[in-house]
Structures are given as structure tokens and as C-alpha cells.
C-alpha positions in Angstrom: 77.3 90.3 110.9 77.6 93.2 108.5 80.8 94.9 107.4 79.9 98.5 106.6 83.2 99.9 105.6 85.9 97.6 104.3 89.1 99.3 103.1 90.6 96.0 102.1 89.3 93.3 99.6 86.9 91.0 101.3 88.7 87.8 100.2 91.8 88.9 102.2 89.6 89.4 105.3 87.8 86.1 104.9 91.0 84.1 104.7 91.3 84.3 108.5 87.8 83.2 109.3 86.5 79.8 110.0 84.0 78.9 107.2 81.1 78.9 109.6 81.9 82.4 110.7 82.6 83.8 107.2 79.2 82.7 106.1 77.6 85.1 108.6 79.4 88.1 107.0 77.5 90.3 104.6 79.2 91.5 101.4 81.0 94.9 101.9 79.2 98.0 100.8 82.4 99.5 99.3 85.8 98.3 98.3 88.6 100.9 98.3 91.8 100.1 96.5 94.4 98.4 98.6 98.0 98.0 97.5 99.4 94.5 97.7 102.8 94.0 96.2 102.5 97.3 94.4 99.3 96.4 92.5 95.7 97.3 93.1 94.0 94.3 94.8 90.5 95.3 93.4 91.0 96.7 89.9 87.2 96.9 89.3 86.5 99.1 92.4 86.2 102.4 90.5 83.5 101.0 88.2 81.5 99.9 91.2 81.7 103.3 93.0 81.9 105.7 90.1 78.3 106.7 90.6 79.3 108.6 93.7 81.6 111.5 92.9 84.2 112.3 95.5 82.2 111.1 98.5 83.2 112.5 101.9 84.5 110.2 104.6 81.2 110.7 106.4 79.1 109.8 103.4 81.1 106.6 102.8 81.0 105.6 106.4 77.3 106.4 107.0 76.2 105.0 103.7 77.9 101.7 104.6 76.1 101.7 108.0 72.7 102.2 106.5 73.2 99.6 103.7 74.6 96.9 106.0 72.3 94.2 107.0 74.0 92.7 110.1 73.6 93.5 113.7 77.3 94.4 114.2 79.5 96.5 111.8 83.3 96.0 111.7 85.6 98.8 110.7 89.2 98.4 109.5 91.6 100.7 107.5 93.1 99.8 104.2 96.6 100.0 105.6 95.9 97.5 108.4 96.6 93.8 108.3 94.3 91.7 110.5 95.6 88.9 112.6 94.1 85.4 112.3 90.8 85.4 114.3 90.5 89.2 114.3 86.8 89.4 113.5 85.8 86.7 116.0 87.8 88.3 118.8 86.2 91.7 118.0 82.7 90.1 117.9 83.1 88.0 121.1 82.5 90.9 123.6 79.0 91.5 122.0 78.2 87.8 122.7 79.6 87.8 126.2 77.7 91.0 127.3 74.5 92.1 125.6 74.9 95.6 127.0 78.1 96.2 125.0 77.4 98.6 122.0 81.0 99.1 120.8 84.3 97.2 120.9 87.8 98.6 120.1 90.7 96.3 119.2 94.5 96.5 119.6 96.4 98.4 116.9 100.1 97.5 116.6 102.9 97.8 114.1 105.5 95.4 112.7 108.2 95.2 110.0 109.0 98.9 110.4 111.8 101.2 111.6 112.4 102.6 115.0 110.3 105.7 114.4 107.3 103.5 113.6 107.7 101.6 116.8 108.1 104.9 118.7 104.7 106.1 117.3 103.1 103.0 118.5 104.6 103.3 122.0 103.1 106.7 122.2 99.6 105.3 121.4 99.2 106.0 117.7 97.2 105.1 116.0 94.2 103.6 117.8 95.8 103.5 121.3 98.8 101.5 120.1 101.0 99.6 122.5 100.0 101.9 125.4 96.4 100.6 125.3 97.5 97.0 124.9 99.8 97.3 127.9 97.2 99.0 130.1 94.7 96.2 129.3 97.0 93.5 130.6 95.3 90.9 128.5 91.8 91.7 129.8 88.7 93.2 128.2 88.4 96.6 129.8 86.0 99.6 129.5 86.9 102.3 127.0 85.6 105.6 125.7 87.9 105.7 122.7 87.3 103.7 119.6 89.1 104.2 116.3 87.7 103.0 113.0 91.0 101.5 112.1 90.0 98.6 114.4 86.6 98.6 116.0 83.0 97.3 115.8 79.6 98.8 116.7 76.1 97.6 117.0 74.5 99.0 113.8 71.3 100.3 115.6 73.4 102.2 118.1 75.4 104.0 115.3 72.2 105.0 113.7 70.7 106.1 117.0 73.9 108.2 117.6 73.4 110.0 114.3 76.3 108.3 112.5 79.4 110.1 111.3 79.2 113.9 111.5 80.3 116.2 108.6 82.0 118.5 111.1 85.1 116.4 111.1 86.1 117.2 107.6 89.8 116.8 108.4 89.4 113.7 110.4 88.3 112.8 113.9 84.8 111.5 112.9 85.5 108.3 114.8 86.2 110.4 118.0 82.8 112.2 117.6 81.0 109.0 117.0 82.6 107.2 120.0 81.7 110.2 122.2 78.0 109.8 121.3 77.9 106.0 121.3 79.6 105.8 124.8 76.9 108.2 126.0 74.3 105.7 124.9 75.9 102.5 126.1 78.9 100.5 127.3 82.0 100.1 125.1 85.1 97.9 125.7 88.6 97.4 124.5 89.8 93.9 123.7 93.5 93.2 123.3 92.7 89.9 121.6 91.5 91.6 118.3 94.8 92.7 116.8 95.5 94.5 113.6 98.9 95.8 112.4 98.7 99.4 111.1 101.2 100.8 108.6 103.1 103.6 110.5 104.2 106.9 109.1 107.7 106.0 109.9 109.3 109.3 109.0 109.6 112.6 111.0 108.2 114.7 108.1 105.2 112.4 107.6 104.5 112.4 111.4 104.6 116.2 111.4 102.2 116.5 108.5 99.9 113.9 110.1 99.7 115.7 113.4 99.4 119.1 111.7 96.2 117.7 110.1 95.1 116.3 113.5 95.7 119.8 115.0 93.5 121.3 112.3 90.8 118.7 112.9 90.9 119.4 116.7 89.5 122.9 116.1 86.5 121.5 114.3 86.1 118.8 116.9 85.9 121.4 119.6 83.0 123.1 117.8 81.3 119.7 117.3 81.9 117.9 120.6 79.1 117.6 123.2 81.6 118.1 126.1 83.5 121.3 125.3 84.7 121.9 128.9 87.1 118.9 129.1 88.1 119.3 125.4 88.9 123.0 126.0 91.0 122.0 129.0 92.9 119.4 126.8 93.6 122.1 124.2 94.9 124.5 126.9 97.1 122.0 128.8 98.6 120.6 125.6 99.4 124.0 124.0 103.0 124.6 123.4 102.2 128.2 122.6 101.2 128.8 126.2 104.2 126.9 127.5 106.5 129.0 125.4 104.8 132.3 126.5 105.2 131.3 130.1 108.9 130.4 129.6 109.6 133.7 127.8 107.9 135.6 130.6 109.9 133.8 133.2 113.2 134.4 131.4 112.5 138.1 131.0 111.5 138.4 134.6 114.4 136.2 135.9 117.2 136.1 133.2 119.3 133.8 135.5 116.9 130.9 134.7 118.4 130.6 131.3 121.3 128.6 132.7 118.8 125.9 133.6 117.5 125.4 130.0 119.8 122.4 129.2 118.9 120.7 132.4 115.2 121.4 131.8 115.4 119.9 128.3 117.3 116.8 129.7 114.7 116.5 132.5 111.8 116.6 130.0 113.5 113.9 127.9 114.1 111.7 131.0 110.5 112.2 132.2 109.1 110.9 128.9 111.4 107.9 129.0 110.2 107.1 132.5 106.5 107.6 131.5 106.8 105.1 128.6 109.2 102.7 130.3 106.6 99.9 129.9 107.9 99.6 126.3 111.0 97.8 127.7 108.8 94.8 128.3 108.1 94.3 124.6 111.2 93.1 122.6 109.7 94.4 119.3 109.4 98.0 120.7 112.2 98.1 123.2 114.9 99.5 120.9 112.7 102.5 119.9 112.2 103.8 123.5 115.0 106.4 123.2 113.3 107.9 120.2 109.9 108.4 122.0 110.7 112.0 123.3 111.8 113.1 119.9 108.8 111.7 118.1 106.5 113.1 120.9 107.9 116.6 120.3 107.4 116.2 116.6 103.8 115.2 117.2 103.2 118.1 119.6 104.8 120.7 117.2 102.7 119.4 114.3 99.6 119.6 116.3 100.3 123.2 117.4 101.1 124.3 113.9 97.9 122.7 112.7 95.7 124.4 115.3 97.0 127.8 114.4 96.7 127.1 110.7 93.0 126.2 111.1 92.3 129.2 113.4 94.0 131.5 110.9 91.9 130.1 108.0 88.7 130.4 110.1 89.6 134.0 111.0 90.0 134.9 107.3 86.6 133.5 106.6 
């Protein structure tokens, strides 16, 4: 098994492996600094990678894929902590079903504030608690794989063309997953768990989703299935919603008296939609924050989309 992109020192990953399993893992292609107790865990990393000046995310990912020697490549972010047995659980679906070409794992959070748990309830990052709940403990088909916790067959990644440069602001894992799932069968396993560090603050979430909004414009230009993606952009646009509301209020001014009730109804509808979080003690207390965090995400996304469109228009 090859690990093409490790964002955490290999010794930390290997701690959780049985010795027989760890011996089957190739050395990582790159180490990226990871902060443990405020100190760099791999102080010599810059010397090892200094020959490559400012590599893009695609260059680093694809270079790791090409240099890896194993059949399966595991991906994990530097701000993720893997549970004991993570790699084995992520690898197991490949053994159980030879037709599987990609496996996504569960991404949760812990030791954080309520805002961080609200992010995870909403499905960020990597599907979060929502995907875990929907799976109900089973390995299920998926079309979405995030490189914060997933694995691919190396030959399939190369066949799909690897990571595209079009996603300069992020989303390269979305584009890769789209092309890989067109080539073969991908699954989600709730048994392979990593804990991701959440943003945890409203401002950080807004900036994160503003960047995601910017990347969505690039993803639209690069995706192979523009129709559904265009429909997603339209139905999720707060600009269109506000235009419709303004038109309605100008046409029927009396509707303004229903604004407070509408806002309350929107809040209640989101609480009902994500009510499954009440089943999880770790996330339960954050449920009331979900509509507020969701609005922050939506607003950041919309600002990011317009910012990217404006920059492309100037060009």
C-alpha cells in the first residue's frame, strides 16, 4: 500500500497500525509540517522538499500519486487525527470488493466549541456527521470523496488524469472524485474515522466558504457535468432569493409583516432537517446553532462567487 500524500509525520500514522500492516506501507512522498504541542513535528521537511519551489496543490498530489509504489493510495490532511485502525478500515472495502476504486471515510470533530460541532452537523468537512448518520454503520455507495480522508486505487487516479490545475482555489478532490466515479465504484465506510480540526469561529467559517464560493466558479468551468452543477449554483444562490423577495415586497408591500415569521420558519425548518444530531451526545448541544452557521456558510459562498466572477470579468 502506498501513501501518496501524507500531511502528518509517518511515525504518528504508523502508531495505530498492527506491525504486519505497517510493513506494507511505502514511505510517504512528502511530509508537510504538522503542529504538535506548538512545535513542528518534522523539522527537516523543508530541506527534503526545497528543490520544488512553491508547488501547487495539484503538483504535490499528482507527484505523490506517480511516485507511490502501492496499489492503493491513502489521503489525509495535516489537521486530521486518525483513529486507531483507520488505515485498515479504509483499505478493507478494496479487499472485500475488487470493483471498488475509491473509498471515503468518516470525518468528525472533537474537543471543540459548539460552532465546530455545528459545522460537522452540516456535513463539513468531508460529509461530517451527516454522512456518518446516513450510512447507519454500513458501507454505502458514494460519489463524493474528500482528500481529508479517502483512498483510491493508484491506477484509477492516473487513468482519471489525476488532480486538475483548474481548482486553484480548492475543490480538486471534487473534480477527481467526479472522474473516478465515472470509471468505477466508490463507497463510504463509517468505520474509517478521522477527527478534523474545525474552523470554530464565525469569521473563519465565512472566509473558508468565501474561498469555496470562488472555487465553485472554477469548478463549473472544469466539471464534466455542467447541467446539474449549474442547477446547484442557481438553487443555492442567495442573490436570486433576495431578488425574488424584493420583487414580491415591491409588488405586494403587505407581505413585509410576514418577514419575522418567515425568518423563524426558516430557522425551525433547518432545525427539523438536522434533527438527527440529537442522537449524538457530542453534537446535541450545538443543534440550535446550525441555522446560524448555515447562513454564515451560504453568505460566504455567495460573496466568494461574486468576487470570483468580478475578477474574471476584469480579466
